[in-house]
C-alpha positions in Angstrom: -34.2 35.6 197.7 -36.3 37.0 201.0 -39.5 38.5 200.4 -41.6 40.5 202.2 -42.2 40.0 205.8 -45.9 40.0 207.4 -47.4 43.3 208.8 -46.3 43.8 212.1 -43.1 44.9 210.7 -44.6 48.5 210.1 -45.3 48.3 214.2 -41.8 47.6 215.0 -40.2 50.0 213.1 -41.9 52.8 213.5 -39.6 54.2 216.1 -36.6 54.0 213.8 -37.3 54.0 210.3 -41.2 54.0 209.2 -45.0 54.8 210.2 -48.4 55.5 209.2 -50.4 58.6 209.0 -53.8 59.0 209.8 -55.4 60.7 207.7 -59.2 60.2 207.3 -60.7 59.3 204.0 -64.1 59.2 202.2 -66.0 56.9 200.6 -70.3 56.0 198.8 -72.3 53.8 200.3 -74.4 52.1 198.8 -74.1 49.0 196.4 -75.4 48.9 192.7 -75.4 45.3 192.1 -74.5 46.3 188.3 -71.7 48.1 189.6 -68.1 46.7 190.3 -66.1 49.8 192.4 -62.5 49.3 191.6 -59.8 50.9 194.8 -56.5 52.1 193.7 -53.0 53.8 194.7 -52.8 56.5 192.0 -49.2 57.9 191.7 -48.4 61.1 194.1 -47.0 62.6 190.9 -49.1 63.7 188.5 -47.1 63.1 185.4 -47.4 59.5 186.3 -50.6 57.5 184.3 -50.1 54.2 184.4 -52.8 52.6 186.4 -54.5 54.9 185.5 -54.4 54.2 182.1 -54.1 51.1 182.3 -57.7 50.4 184.1 -59.2 53.0 181.8 -58.7 50.2 179.0 -59.5 47.2 181.8 -62.5 48.7 181.6 -64.0 49.4 178.4 -62.7 45.7 177.6 -65.0 44.6 181.0 -68.2 46.5 179.8 -67.9 45.6 176.5 -67.7 41.7 177.4 -70.6 42.0 179.9 -73.2 44.5 179.0 -74.6 46.6 181.2 -72.6 46.2 183.8 -70.7 49.7 184.8 -66.9 49.6 186.5 -66.2 52.6 188.9 -62.6 53.9 189.4 -61.7 54.8 192.9 -58.2 56.3 192.7 -56.8 57.0 196.3 -53.8 59.5 195.8 -51.1 59.2 199.0 -47.9 58.1 199.7 -47.6 54.9 200.6 -47.9 54.7 204.5 -51.0 57.2 204.3 -52.4 54.6 201.3 -52.6 51.5 203.6 -53.9 53.9 206.1 -57.1 55.1 204.0 -57.5 51.6 202.2 -57.6 50.1 206.1 -60.3 52.5 207.1 -62.5 52.2 203.4 -62.7 48.1 203.8 -63.9 48.8 207.8 -67.3 49.7 206.6 -69.6 47.9 204.6 -70.6 51.8 203.4 -67.4 52.2 202.3 -65.6 49.1 201.2 -65.0 49.1 197.7 -65.8 45.8 195.5 -61.7 45.3 195.1 -59.1 47.2 196.2 -54.9 46.9 195.7 -53.5 45.6 198.3 -49.6 46.0 198.8 -48.1 42.3 199.7 -46.3 44.3 202.4 -49.7 44.8 204.4 -52.1 42.0 203.2 -51.6 39.7 206.1 -52.6 42.9 208.8 -55.7 42.8 206.6 -56.1 39.5 206.8 -55.9 39.2 210.2 -58.3 41.9 210.8 -61.1 40.0 208.6 -61.2 42.7 206.0 -60.5 40.2 203.0 -62.3 37.1 201.7 -60.9 34.1 200.9 -60.5 33.9 197.3 -59.9 30.0 197.2 -63.7 29.7 195.2 -63.4 31.5 192.8 -59.7 29.9 191.6 -60.5 26.7 191.2 -62.5 27.5 189.0 -59.8 29.7 187.2 -57.2 27.7 185.2 -55.0 31.3 184.4 -54.1 30.3 188.2 -52.2 27.5 187.5 -49.9 29.8 184.9 -49.0 31.5 188.4 -45.4 31.1 189.8 -45.7 29.6 193.3 -43.8 32.2 195.2 -46.3 35.0 194.0 -49.1 33.0 195.0 -47.7 32.5 198.5 -47.3 36.1 199.1 -50.7 36.8 199.3 -51.8 33.3 201.5 -52.6 34.2 204.8 -51.5 31.9 207.8 -55.0 29.6 207.8 -53.8 28.5 204.1 -56.1 30.8 202.1 -55.5 32.5 199.0 -56.2 36.9 199.3 -55.7 38.4 196.8 -54.2 38.1 193.1 -50.7 39.2 192.0 -50.5 41.9 189.7 -46.9 41.1 189.4 -43.2 41.3 192.0 -40.6 43.4 191.9 -37.0 43.6 193.1 -34.4 45.9 194.6 -31.7 46.6 193.7 -28.3 49.9 193.1 -29.1 52.4 190.8 -26.0 54.5 189.2 -25.6 57.6 187.0 -22.2 56.7 184.4 -22.1 60.2 183.9 -20.8 61.2 187.7 -18.8 58.2 188.4 -17.1 58.9 185.9 -16.4 62.8 186.7 -15.7 60.6 190.2 -13.2 58.5 188.2 -15.2 55.8 189.4 -15.8 53.1 187.1 -18.6 52.6 185.0 -19.2 48.9 185.1 -19.5 49.6 189.0 -20.1 46.3 191.2 -19.1 46.6 194.8 -19.0 44.2 196.8 -19.1 44.7 200.6 -21.2 47.7 202.5 -17.8 49.8 202.7 -17.3 49.9 198.9 -20.7 51.5 198.6 -19.8 53.9 201.1 -16.0 54.4 199.5 -17.8 55.2 196.4 -20.4 57.7 197.9 -17.0 59.3 199.7 -15.7 59.5 196.5 -18.9 61.2 194.3 -18.6 64.0 197.4 -15.8 64.9 197.2 -15.1 64.9 193.5 -18.5 66.1 191.9 -19.4 68.6 194.2 -23.6 69.7 193.7 -25.0 66.2 193.2 -26.1 63.8 196.3 -23.5 60.6 196.8 -26.2 58.4 198.1 -29.7 57.9 198.7 -31.3 55.3 200.5 -35.1 55.8 201.7 -35.5 56.6 205.9 -37.9 58.4 208.1 -41.1 58.1 208.9 -42.9 59.4 205.6 -41.0 57.1 203.3 -43.3 54.1 205.0 -42.0 51.0 203.1 -39.4 53.0 201.3 -38.0 53.2 204.3 -38.8 49.4 205.8 -37.9 47.8 202.6 -35.8 49.2 200.0 -33.2 50.0 203.0 -33.6 48.8 206.2 -34.2 44.6 205.0 -32.2 45.3 202.1 -29.0 45.9 204.9 -30.6 43.8 207.0 -30.7 40.2 205.0 -27.1 41.4 204.0 -25.8 40.6 207.7 -25.9 37.0 208.0 -25.5 33.6 205.4 -28.6 34.0 203.9 -29.2 30.4 205.7 -31.2 32.1 208.7 -34.4 34.8 209.4 -32.1 37.7 211.1 -35.9 39.5 211.6 -38.2 36.9 212.3 -37.4 33.4 214.1 -41.0 31.6 212.9 -40.0 28.7 215.3 -40.5 30.7 218.7 -42.7 33.6 216.5 -40.9 36.3 217.6 -39.0 39.5 216.1 -35.0 39.9 216.7 -35.1 43.5 217.4 -31.6 43.4 218.8 -29.4 41.2 217.1 -26.1 42.9 215.7 -27.5 42.7 212.1 -30.7 44.9 213.2 -27.5 47.1 214.3 -25.3 47.2 212.0 -28.5 48.0 209.5 -29.4 51.2 211.5 -25.4 52.3 211.5 -25.3 52.2 208.0 -27.9 54.6 207.5 -26.2 56.8 210.4 -23.4 56.6 208.4 -24.8 58.0 205.2 -26.9 60.8 206.8 -23.9 61.6 209.6 -21.8 62.2 206.4 -23.3 64.2 204.3 -23.4 61.7 202.0 -27.0 61.5 201.8 -29.8 64.2 200.7 -30.0 67.1 202.9 -32.3 66.2 206.0 -35.9 68.4 204.2 -36.0 66.5 201.7 -35.0 63.4 203.0 -38.2 63.3 204.7 -40.5 65.0 202.4 -43.2 62.8 201.8 -42.3 62.8 198.5 -39.3 62.0 197.9 -39.8 58.3 196.1 -41.2 61.0 193.2 -38.6 63.4 193.9 -35.5 60.6 193.3 -37.0 59.4 190.1 -38.2 62.4 188.6 -35.9 64.8 189.7 -32.6 63.9 190.8 -32.0 61.0 188.7 -33.5 62.3 185.5 -31.2 65.5 186.2 -28.3 64.4 186.9 -28.6 65.1 190.6 -28.1 61.9 192.0 -24.7 58.8 192.1 -26.4 55.9 193.7 -29.9 55.2 194.2 -30.6 51.9 196.0 -33.9 50.8 194.7 -36.5 49.3 192.9 -36.6 47.7 189.3 -40.4 50.0 188.8 -38.3 53.0 188.3 -38.6 53.2 184.2 -41.6 53.6 184.5 -41.3 57.5 186.0 -39.3 57.6 182.5 -41.3 56.4 179.4 -43.0 57.9 176.6 -45.9 59.9 178.5 -45.1 59.6 182.2 -44.5 63.2 182.0 -40.9 62.8 182.7 -39.3 61.0 179.9 -35.7 60.2 179.9 -35.3 58.0 176.6 -31.6 58.1 177.3 -31.4 56.2 180.8 -30.3 53.1 180.2 -27.4 54.3 178.8 -27.2 56.8 181.4 -27.8 54.9 184.1 -26.0 51.6 185.4 -27.6 48.6 187.8 -25.5 46.9 190.5 -27.1 44.3 192.8 -26.6 45.3 196.3 -24.0 43.3 198.4 -23.8 41.5 201.2 -22.0 43.2 204.4 -18.5 41.7 204.0 -19.1 40.1 200.6 -19.9 37.2 202.3 -22.2 34.3 200.4 -24.5 34.5 198.9 -23.1 37.5 197.9 -25.8 40.0 197.4 -29.3 40.8 198.2 -32.5 41.6 196.5 -35.8 42.0 198.2 -39.1 41.4 196.1 -43.4 41.9 197.3 -45.6 43.0 194.7 -49.3 44.0 195.0 -52.0 41.6 194.6 -55.9 42.9 193.4 -57.8 41.6 197.4 -62.2 41.5 197.7 -63.3 42.7 200.7 -65.4 41.2 203.0 -67.8 43.3 203.7 -67.7 44.2 199.1 -71.2 44.0 197.5 -70.1 42.8 194.4 -67.4 39.6 194.8 -68.3 38.2 192.2 -68.4 41.3 189.6 -65.3 41.8 191.5 -63.5 38.4 190.7 -64.7 39.0 186.7 -62.6 42.1 186.7 -59.1 40.4 188.3 -59.8 37.8 185.3 -60.3 40.5 182.5 -57.2 42.2 183.9 -55.4 38.9 184.1 -55.3 37.5 181.1 -51.9 36.6 179.5 -52.5 39.6 176.4 -53.2 42.3 179.6 -50.8 41.1 182.4 -48.3 41.2 180.0 -49.0 44.6 179.2 -49.1 45.9 182.7 -45.5 44.1 183.7 -44.1 46.5 180.4 -46.3 49.8 181.3 -45.3 49.7 185.3 -41.7 48.1 184.5 -42.8 45.0 186.3 -41.5 41.3 187.1 -43.8 39.6 185.5 -45.3 36.6 188.2 -47.6 34.6 184.8 -45.3 31.7 183.7 -46.4 32.3 180.4 -45.7 35.7 180.5 -41.8 35.4 181.6 -41.2 32.7 178.7 -42.6 35.6 175.9 -39.3 37.1 174.4 -41.5 40.1 173.8 -41.7 40.9 177.4 -38.0 40.6 178.0 -37.0 42.4 175.5 -39.6 45.2 176.2 -37.2 47.5 178.2 -34.0 47.3 179.1 -33.1 46.5 182.9 -35.8 43.4 183.0 -33.9 40.6 182.4 -31.1 41.9 185.4 -34.0 42.5 187.6 -36.0 38.9 187.2 -32.7 37.6 187.6 -32.3 38.6 191.3 -35.6 36.8 191.8 -33.6 34.1 192.6 -31.1 35.4 194.7 
């Protein structure tokens, strides 16, 4: 299964699917040796407090375990592309750099190359729990120098979510599993024709969607154009990007077809910076979207206390893997990435920051996070726990896609 490529892809696709919006960001100067500053990505949906709630609990545990030490939580509320820019601005100066930062593996190599992050190998060598993490998750936070710069807190996969009620109205099977891209488009066309008033298919696109456009859409398509044995985007031998291959063109052509035939959201909605919140918080729960090419994390928006509570989602939505272009082997595609906790090179309290990481990453706390965040475990002991596997519908489906 393909993993997220390095940050260069963001620049490569900036004129087609994604870009970074420059937004200024402030921060507090100075460093208290007894306070660890933890910056994190806060959901743009005010109803979703999964990360806020989790970190507040870890803060209490940490301050109890380390008397006299304090935790300052620094939320950054912004769409993905703006979040990345704000984080990089914070990391440039010791006056604004936090002690711990939440880094998307999609862009962590960019910050490693820029010298913004501290290698964690000396800490990891003395932390027994590091041996419980799966190898692919460790590699996601590894720089080209072979050093590790982040501790992953889960991974994710992607597939097709579909509304069974809409499918029934359209005369489509509720155990739908497309074999080719044409099957996906045919289903969307059928929905458009037979179920007016709903959006047949959502694929993220445009600059405001940021990584969702590059990874949930473009790469999910691009990596389905080949035979699964070679990388259609990056030539490791020559260390060059492949920007003019047929697969590249076919992936863009699929997106063009979706919007040319008006199978996707209207342009204003598609280019809304909060499109992911709109999909998870409005279109899917309200039965207004037929098919969504999206991620394993969506159910976090529908859990109790989320503001978009939707206990019926597991019976009203179906899951299907994204097929390859023509149904060729390996038959299905998924992209995997995730987020890591990293220590900035200009952090004032790196030792205290790693103690906070260790508190977050006990087996119990890690499992609590995976379940609350609808995440996929990167710890072997949690993955083997029956309580984790049974915690939420869909976990097995998306966990199995890790091997795709």
